[in-house]
Every structure is written in C-alpha cells, then in structure tokens.
C-alpha positions in Angstrom: 115.6 107.0 97.6 113.9 103.9 96.0 111.8 101.3 97.7 108.7 101.0 99.8 108.4 102.3 103.4 107.6 99.7 106.0 108.8 96.2 106.8 107.4 92.7 106.8 107.0 92.6 110.6 103.6 91.6 111.9 102.3 94.4 114.1 100.1 92.9 116.8 97.5 95.7 116.8 94.6 95.2 119.2 91.0 95.3 118.0 90.6 98.8 119.4 93.1 101.4 118.2 93.1 104.8 116.6 95.6 107.2 115.0 97.4 109.4 117.5 98.9 112.9 117.4 100.7 114.4 114.5 104.6 114.6 114.7 105.6 117.2 117.2 108.6 118.3 115.1 106.6 119.4 112.0 107.9 123.0 112.2 111.1 122.5 114.0 114.5 123.6 112.7 116.3 120.6 111.4 119.6 122.5 111.0 120.1 121.8 114.7 120.9 118.2 113.9 124.7 118.2 114.2 126.7 116.2 116.7 127.8 119.3 118.6 124.3 120.5 119.2 123.0 117.0 120.0 125.7 116.6 122.6 124.8 119.9 124.2 121.1 119.0 124.3 121.8 115.7 126.0 124.2 117.3 128.5 121.3 119.5 129.6 118.8 116.6 129.8 118.2 115.1 133.2 116.3 111.8 133.0 114.0 111.2 136.0 114.8 108.2 138.2 112.5 105.3 138.3 111.8 104.1 141.9 109.4 101.6 143.5 108.9 99.5 140.4 109.9 95.8 140.4 112.0 94.5 137.6 113.5 91.0 137.0 116.7 92.1 135.2 118.7 95.1 134.0 119.7 95.8 130.4 121.2 98.6 128.3 121.0 99.6 124.7 123.4 101.9 122.8 122.2 104.6 120.4 125.3 105.2 118.3 125.5 108.4 116.2 128.1 109.6 113.7 128.5 112.5 111.3 129.2 112.1 107.6 129.0 115.1 105.3 126.1 117.3 106.5 124.2 114.4 108.0 124.1 112.8 111.4 123.4 109.0 111.2 121.9 106.7 113.8 122.9 103.0 113.8 120.1 100.4 114.2 119.9 96.7 113.7 117.4 94.2 112.3 117.2 91.2 114.5 118.0 87.8 113.1 115.3 85.3 112.1 117.3 82.9 114.3 116.4 84.8 117.5 113.8 83.2 119.7 111.9 86.5 120.3 111.2 89.7 118.3 112.6 88.3 115.1 113.2 90.8 112.2 112.4 93.7 114.5 114.4 96.9 114.4 116.3 97.6 117.6 119.4 99.3 119.0 122.4 97.1 119.9 122.0 96.0 123.5 120.9 93.3 125.9 121.0 92.1 129.5 123.7 93.0 132.0 126.2 90.3 132.8 128.2 89.8 136.0 131.4 91.2 134.5 129.6 94.5 133.6 130.4 97.4 135.9 127.5 99.7 134.8 125.0 100.3 132.1 127.7 101.8 129.8 129.9 98.7 130.0 126.8 96.6 129.2 126.0 98.7 126.2 129.6 98.6 124.8 129.9 94.8 125.3 126.6 94.1 123.6 127.4 96.4 120.7 130.7 94.6 120.2 129.0 91.2 120.4 126.2 92.1 118.0 127.9 94.4 115.4 131.6 94.2 116.2 131.8 97.9 117.3 135.2 98.4 118.9 134.5 99.4 122.6 137.2 102.0 122.3 135.3 104.0 119.7 132.0 105.2 121.2 131.9 108.2 123.5 129.0 108.4 125.9 127.2 111.7 125.7 124.1 111.0 127.8 121.2 108.8 128.6 117.5 108.8 127.8 114.8 107.9 130.3 115.1 104.4 131.7 112.0 102.2 131.5 110.7 98.8 132.4 109.5 96.6 129.5 106.0 95.3 129.8 106.7 91.7 128.8 110.0 90.8 130.2 110.0 93.2 133.2 113.5 94.3 132.3 114.9 97.7 133.5 116.4 99.2 130.3 118.8 102.2 130.1 119.3 103.8 126.7 122.8 105.3 126.4 123.5 107.7 123.6 127.1 107.6 122.1 129.0 109.4 119.3 131.6 108.0 116.9 134.2 109.8 115.0 133.0 108.9 111.5 131.3 105.9 110.0 132.6 102.7 111.8 133.5 99.5 110.1 131.0 97.0 111.5 130.2 93.3 111.0 126.9 91.8 112.0 126.8 88.7 114.2 124.5 86.5 112.1 123.0 84.7 115.1 121.7 88.0 116.5 121.7 90.6 113.6 120.4 90.2 110.1 121.2 93.7 108.9 122.9 96.9 110.2 121.0 100.1 109.3 122.6 103.5 109.0 119.7 106.0 109.2 120.0 109.8 108.7 118.2 111.7 111.4 116.7 114.0 108.8 114.9 111.0 107.3 113.3 110.2 110.7 111.7 113.7 110.7 110.1 113.4 107.3 106.2 113.6 107.5 105.7 110.3 105.8 108.0 108.4 108.1 106.5 109.0 111.6 103.1 108.3 113.0 101.5 107.6 116.3 98.8 105.0 117.2 96.8 104.8 120.4 96.2 101.2 121.4 93.6 99.9 124.0 95.2 97.0 125.9 93.5 94.1 127.5 93.5 95.8 130.9 91.6 98.7 129.3 94.6 101.0 129.5 95.6 103.1 126.5 99.2 103.2 125.2 100.8 105.5 122.7 102.8 103.5 120.1 105.3 105.3 117.9 106.2 104.1 114.4 108.9 105.1 112.0 108.4 103.7 108.5 111.9 103.3 106.9 112.6 101.9 103.4 112.0 98.1 103.9 111.6 98.3 107.7 109.1 99.4 110.4 110.5 100.7 113.7 108.0 100.6 116.5 107.5 99.5 120.2 110.3 100.4 122.7 112.7 101.3 119.9 110.2 103.7 118.3 109.5 105.3 121.7 113.3 105.8 122.4 113.7 107.4 119.0 110.7 109.7 119.5 112.1 110.8 122.9 115.6 111.3 121.5 114.3 113.5 118.7 112.2 115.7 121.1 115.2 116.2 123.4 117.6 117.2 120.6 115.0 119.5 119.0 114.2 121.1 122.3 110.5 120.1 122.2 108.7 120.0 125.6 106.0 117.4 125.9 104.2 115.1 128.3 106.1 111.9 129.2 105.5 109.1 126.8 104.3 105.6 127.8 107.0 103.2 126.8 
C-alpha cells in the first residue's frame, strides 16, 4: 500500500495534551473479523441507555460493513469542502432525524441514500453501539451497524461527500494506524481522543471513538467506558 498515513485536516489540539494508552487489541486474534462473528458479537452487546441528559436534536449514523474475499470492509466518507462545518473530516454516513423518519434506523438509511446513494433495501441492521451526546451541537447520536451482501455500487453526493472510503478492518488494527491522546479541555476535564491514521486521511473525534468501541466489541475486549 503506497502513500503517507494521515490527512490534511487541522487537529485542534489544546496546549496541554499527552499520548494515551497503547491499542487494546495488540495481541487479539484478527481471524475473528468475519461478518458472521461480528454479527454474533453485536447481538450479545447491550448498549446502556442514556437518561437525564439534555439534547437539542437526535441523529443517527450508519456503520456499513461488507465482506470481500477474506476481508471485512467498513465504509466511511470524507466530508465535502462545501460543507459549513467539519469540512474534509472522515465520518460515517448519517445526520439529523427528520419528521418522516420513524426511528434511528430509518434516519440512518435515509442519510446513507442521500450522501452516498446506498439503496435503502440493501443494508441489514445487526446492532447498535452506545449512543452519545455531542459536545458542540448537543445532538443525541445513535450509531447503527449494518451489513451488506458484497461491495455496493455507490455514488457520492458532491455537496456532502468528497470521497467514499472502503477500509479493511484489519488495517484499522495495524500498530501504526491507531493511537490515543489525552486532551485537557478548557474546563479542566480530560478527554481521551482516538485517532486512526489511514493513507491520506486522519480519523478522529466522534468517528474515531465509534470505531474504537466497535473494534473492542467485535474482538471481545472488556474496557472502561470511553468518553465520546
């Protein structure tokens, strides 16, 4: 694989930060990473409910997976430079709920169709990760994991998506790809920030946290709850 790891995004590191823990999956068995075992792991996972926290809106993202050869791939997007916020950042397809949406799954399917033209009939929901409330927009986000029967034909909506990424899960587990940083925020609180350095892109923030949680679930790694 040619190219340099990391993207052009400007990471807003605070003045006080330090490197965090090493990857928890260093010695894990990567042979587990097949759709059948992933689906089984997510069936057994029960995300805790968030109660008592205020949020201004609800949104959903889809984590699409498919198998090709001996690899399982995750679909991500690079946000368009035409977007008002978070330009060129790597994210999952998703967005705010609309009145016509019946639940978080219908929101995720609609957004994936609008952003990357994923046929809503193709994805199969296999589970959800922990919901969280974003720090900036106070949005209640539900990550929904879905499988596809093979690599789908997709087309990026240029107003929202600059590029569609197909990332093998085994790449995310490489020692040179993941690292953690501990940031000290303005209120004095510390937050663990998770980074995945892909060829030409950096995944971090909420998307990095979701990927970290997803990998620990499917590899059967028990850990303390992350701060998202």
